[in-house]
C-alpha positions as CSV (number, residue, x, y, z in Angstrom):
1,M,0.0,0.0,0.0
2,E,1.1,3.5,-0.8
3,L,-0.3,6.7,0.5
4,K,0.0,10.4,-0.4
5,K,-1.1,13.1,2.1
6,I,-2.4,16.5,0.8
7,I,-3.1,19.0,3.5
8,N,-4.9,22.3,2.8
9,G,-5.8,24.3,5.9
10,N,-7.8,22.2,8.2
11,K,-8.6,19.5,5.6
12,A,-6.5,16.6,4.5
13,T,-6.9,14.2,1.6
14,V,-5.1,10.9,1.8
15,E,-4.8,9.1,-1.5
16,L,-4.4,5.3,-0.9
17,E,-3.2,2.7,-3.4
18,G,-3.0,-1.0,-3.3
19,R,-4.5,-3.5,-0.7
20,I,-5.4,-2.6,2.8
21,D,-4.9,-5.9,4.7
22,A,-3.8,-7.0,8.2
23,K,-0.1,-6.5,7.3
24,I,-0.7,-2.9,6.2
25,A,-3.5,-1.8,8.6
26,P,-1.2,-0.9,11.5
27,E,1.0,1.3,9.3
28,L,-2.1,3.0,7.8
29,E,-3.6,3.7,11.3
30,K,-0.3,5.2,12.5
31,E,-0.1,7.5,9.4
32,L,-3.7,8.7,9.7
33,L,-3.5,9.3,13.5
34,A,-0.3,11.2,13.0
35,L,-2.2,13.9,11.0
36,P,-2.0,17.3,12.9
37,A,-4.8,17.8,15.5
38,E,-6.0,20.9,13.6
39,I,-7.2,18.7,10.7
40,K,-11.0,18.6,11.0
41,A,-11.9,17.0,7.7
42,L,-10.3,13.9,6.3
43,D,-11.0,12.5,2.8
44,L,-9.7,9.1,2.1
45,D,-9.4,8.6,-1.6
46,F,-10.0,4.9,-2.4
47,K,-10.0,5.1,-6.2
48,N,-6.8,3.0,-6.3
49,V,-7.6,0.5,-3.5
50,S,-8.3,-3.0,-4.7
51,Y,-9.2,-4.6,-1.4
52,I,-9.8,-3.9,2.3
53,S,-9.8,-6.5,5.0
54,S,-11.5,-6.5,8.4
55,A,-8.3,-5.1,9.9
56,G,-8.5,-2.2,7.4
57,L,-12.2,-1.7,8.3
58,R,-11.2,-1.5,12.0
59,V,-8.7,1.2,11.1
60,L,-11.5,3.2,9.5
61,V,-13.6,2.9,12.6
62,S,-10.7,3.9,14.9
63,V,-9.8,6.9,12.8
64,D,-13.5,8.0,12.5
65,H,-13.8,8.0,16.3
66,V,-10.7,10.3,16.5
67,F,-12.2,12.7,14.0
68,E,-15.6,12.6,15.7
69,N,-13.8,13.6,19.0
70,R,-12.2,16.5,17.1
71,N,-15.7,17.6,15.9
72,G,-14.5,16.7,12.5
73,S,-15.4,14.3,9.7
74,L,-14.1,11.4,7.7
75,K,-15.3,10.8,4.2
76,I,-14.4,8.0,1.8
77,V,-14.2,9.0,-1.8
78,G,-13.9,7.1,-5.1
79,A,-14.2,3.5,-3.7
80,T,-14.0,0.8,-6.4
81,D,-16.8,-1.6,-7.0
82,E,-14.9,-4.3,-5.2
83,V,-14.4,-2.1,-2.1
84,M,-17.9,-0.8,-2.2
85,E,-19.2,-4.4,-2.1
86,I,-17.2,-5.0,1.1
87,F,-18.6,-1.7,2.6
88,E,-22.1,-2.8,1.7
89,I,-21.8,-6.3,3.1
90,T,-20.3,-5.1,6.4
91,G,-22.9,-2.2,6.7
92,F,-20.2,0.5,6.5
93,T,-22.4,2.3,3.9
94,E,-24.8,3.0,6.8
95,F,-22.2,4.6,9.1
96,F,-19.7,6.3,6.8
97,T,-20.0,9.1,4.3
98,I,-19.0,7.6,1.0
99,D,-18.9,9.7,-2.2
100,N,-18.2,7.8,-5.4
101,R,-18.8,10.6,-7.9
102,D,-16.0,11.0,-10.4
C-alpha cells in the first residue's frame, strides 16, 4: 500500500493505493492518526484501493472516532466496486459518508 497526504488548511486528503490488509493496517492507522490535530476534515481517496480486510475496516472505525472527537469528519471518496461491495456487506455504507462521484 502506498499513500499520499495532501493538507490544505484544516482539511486533509489521503490518497491510498493497493491493498489494505492485516499487514498494512497498523501502518495506515499510524499514518492517519499522525495527522495534525487541527485537521478537522479527512477525505480518504480509495480510487486505487483494490481490497480492504477486516483489519483495514477496523482502522477506518478507529480513525473515524478520533475525528468525531475533534468535531471533524471522515469521508471515503472514489471507492472501487470491489471495495464498495465490502462496505455494503459489512454495513459500512450506513455509518460512513461515501462519495463515489467522479
